[in-house]
C-alpha positions as CSV (number, residue, x, y, z in Angstrom):
1,L,-129.6,145.4,162.5
2,L,-127.9,143.3,159.8
3,P,-128.2,139.6,159.9
4,S,-125.0,137.8,160.9
5,P,-123.2,135.6,158.5
6,F,-124.3,132.7,160.8
7,H,-127.9,133.4,160.2
8,A,-127.3,133.3,156.5
9,M,-125.7,129.9,156.9
10,E,-128.5,128.7,159.0
11,G,-131.0,129.8,156.2
12,D,-128.8,127.9,153.6
13,Y,-128.8,124.9,155.9
14,A,-132.6,125.0,156.4
15,Q,-133.2,125.3,152.8
16,S,-130.9,122.4,151.9
17,Q,-132.6,120.3,154.4
18,S,-135.9,121.1,152.7
19,D,-134.4,120.5,149.3
20,P,-131.6,118.0,149.7
21,G,-130.4,118.4,146.0
22,A,-130.0,122.2,146.4
23,G,-126.2,121.9,147.3
24,A,-125.6,119.7,144.3
25,K,-127.6,122.2,142.1
26,R,-125.5,125.1,143.3
27,R,-122.2,123.1,142.8
28,R,-123.3,122.0,139.3
29,H,-124.3,125.7,138.5
30,E,-120.8,126.8,139.8
31,E,-119.2,124.0,137.6
32,N,-121.1,125.0,134.6
33,E,-120.1,128.7,135.1
34,G,-116.5,127.5,135.1
35,D,-117.0,125.5,132.0
36,I,-118.6,128.4,130.1
37,D,-115.8,130.7,131.1
38,S,-113.1,128.3,129.8
39,R,-115.1,127.7,126.6
40,L,-115.3,131.4,125.9
41,S,-111.7,131.8,126.6
42,S,-110.8,128.9,124.4
43,L,-113.0,130.2,121.5
44,V,-111.3,133.7,121.8
45,V,-108.0,132.0,121.7
46,R,-108.7,129.8,118.7
47,V,-110.4,132.4,116.5
48,G,-108.5,132.8,113.3
49,D,-106.9,129.4,113.4
50,K,-107.2,127.3,110.2
51,G,-110.5,125.5,110.4
52,V,-113.7,124.5,108.5
53,S,-115.3,127.9,108.4
54,S,-114.0,131.0,106.8
55,M,-112.3,133.8,108.9
56,E,-115.4,136.1,108.3
57,A,-117.8,133.4,109.6
58,Q,-115.5,132.7,112.5
59,L,-115.4,136.3,113.7
60,E,-119.1,137.0,113.2
61,G,-120.1,133.9,115.0
62,L,-117.8,134.6,117.9
63,A,-118.7,138.4,118.0
64,T,-122.3,137.3,118.3
65,A,-121.6,134.7,121.0
66,L,-119.6,137.2,123.1
67,E,-122.2,140.0,122.7
68,A,-124.6,137.5,124.4
69,D,-122.4,137.0,127.2
70,L,-121.2,140.6,127.8
71,A,-123.6,141.5,130.6
72,M,-122.3,138.7,132.7
73,R,-118.7,138.2,131.5
74,Q,-117.3,141.5,130.1
75,E,-114.4,141.8,132.4
76,Q,-113.3,138.2,131.6
77,I,-113.8,138.8,127.8
78,V,-111.8,142.0,127.8
79,E,-109.0,140.5,129.7
80,T,-108.9,137.4,127.5
81,I,-108.8,139.5,124.3
82,F,-106.1,141.7,126.0
83,L,-103.9,138.7,126.7
84,C,-104.4,137.4,123.4
85,T,-103.3,140.5,121.8
86,T,-100.1,140.5,123.7
87,D,-99.4,136.7,123.8
88,L,-100.6,135.8,120.2
89,S,-99.6,139.0,118.4
90,H,-99.6,137.3,115.0
91,K,-103.5,137.4,115.3
92,T,-103.5,141.2,116.3
93,A,-105.7,141.9,113.2
94,V,-108.2,139.2,114.1
95,Y,-108.6,140.6,117.6
96,G,-108.8,144.2,116.4
97,T,-111.6,143.2,114.0
98,L,-113.3,141.0,116.7
99,V,-113.4,144.1,119.0
100,G,-114.6,146.4,116.2
101,L,-117.5,144.0,115.4
102,I,-118.5,143.8,119.0
103,N,-118.1,147.6,119.5
104,A,-120.4,148.4,116.6
105,K,-123.3,147.0,118.7
106,K,-122.1,147.4,122.3
107,F,-120.2,150.7,122.7
108,E,-119.5,150.1,126.4
109,F,-117.4,147.0,125.5
110,G,-115.2,149.1,123.1
111,K,-114.8,151.7,125.8
112,A,-113.8,148.9,128.4
113,M,-111.3,147.4,125.9
114,V,-109.6,150.7,125.1
115,E,-109.3,151.5,128.9
116,R,-107.7,148.0,129.4
117,V,-105.3,148.5,126.5
118,H,-104.4,152.0,128.0
119,T,-103.7,150.5,131.2
120,G,-101.7,147.6,129.9
121,L,-99.6,150.0,127.7
122,G,-98.8,152.2,130.8
123,D,-97.7,149.1,132.7
124,A,-95.7,147.8,129.7
125,L,-93.9,151.1,129.4
126,A,-93.4,151.3,133.2
127,T,-91.7,148.0,133.3
128,G,-89.9,148.3,130.0
129,N,-91.7,145.5,128.5
130,H,-91.0,146.6,124.9
131,T,-92.4,143.5,123.2
132,R,-95.7,144.2,125.0
133,V,-95.6,147.9,124.1
134,K,-95.0,146.9,120.4
135,A,-97.9,144.4,120.5
136,L,-100.3,146.9,122.0
137,V,-99.4,149.8,119.8
138,R,-100.1,147.5,116.8
139,F,-103.4,146.4,118.4
140,V,-104.4,150.2,118.8
141,A,-103.8,150.6,115.2
142,E,-106.1,147.7,114.4
143,L,-108.6,149.1,116.7
144,A,-108.5,152.3,114.5
145,N,-108.8,150.1,111.4
146,A,-112.0,148.5,112.9
147,N,-113.4,151.9,113.8
148,A,-113.1,151.2,117.5
149,V,-110.8,154.3,118.1
150,T,-110.1,157.2,115.9
151,L,-107.2,157.7,113.6
152,G,-106.4,160.9,115.4
153,S,-106.0,159.0,118.8
154,V,-103.4,156.6,117.0
155,T,-101.7,159.6,115.5
156,E,-101.5,161.3,118.9
157,L,-100.1,158.1,120.5
158,L,-97.3,157.7,117.8
159,T,-96.6,161.4,118.1
160,T,-96.2,161.1,121.8
161,F,-93.8,158.2,121.5
162,A,-91.7,160.1,118.7
163,S,-91.4,163.1,121.0
164,C,-90.0,161.0,123.9
165,T,-87.1,159.7,121.8
């Protein structure tokens, strides 16, 4: 027999009675998680902006920080980079390089990023969002430049587009 949800609640209540600060600790932990998520997103969005450090230092520092958080936040990191490539397309080269740096050490991240771009490209084509298609094709080319995808894959993608016109 599986325990009912009420039993789990009773256990949480009993625990909170024995440790009155447990609920506050849990809320503080959840708030800290939200803070970390928003900080990571902010770092990804701001990478490449004019600042004190060089572009190379910014990218290497961010890649190292994101690598450390991939185990817990890979989906959020992939989605944030994906949205940045389409909404901040003037930084396409920056995001392609960032993905390439992370992919060099964490191959699963590169795979997840390519899968997200593939899905996004299909969605953009289906909805006729030509601006997003253009941004994503540019990003795929940058991924090839960063050795995250093969040049053959980019050529195949462009050939497919050319044959459809």
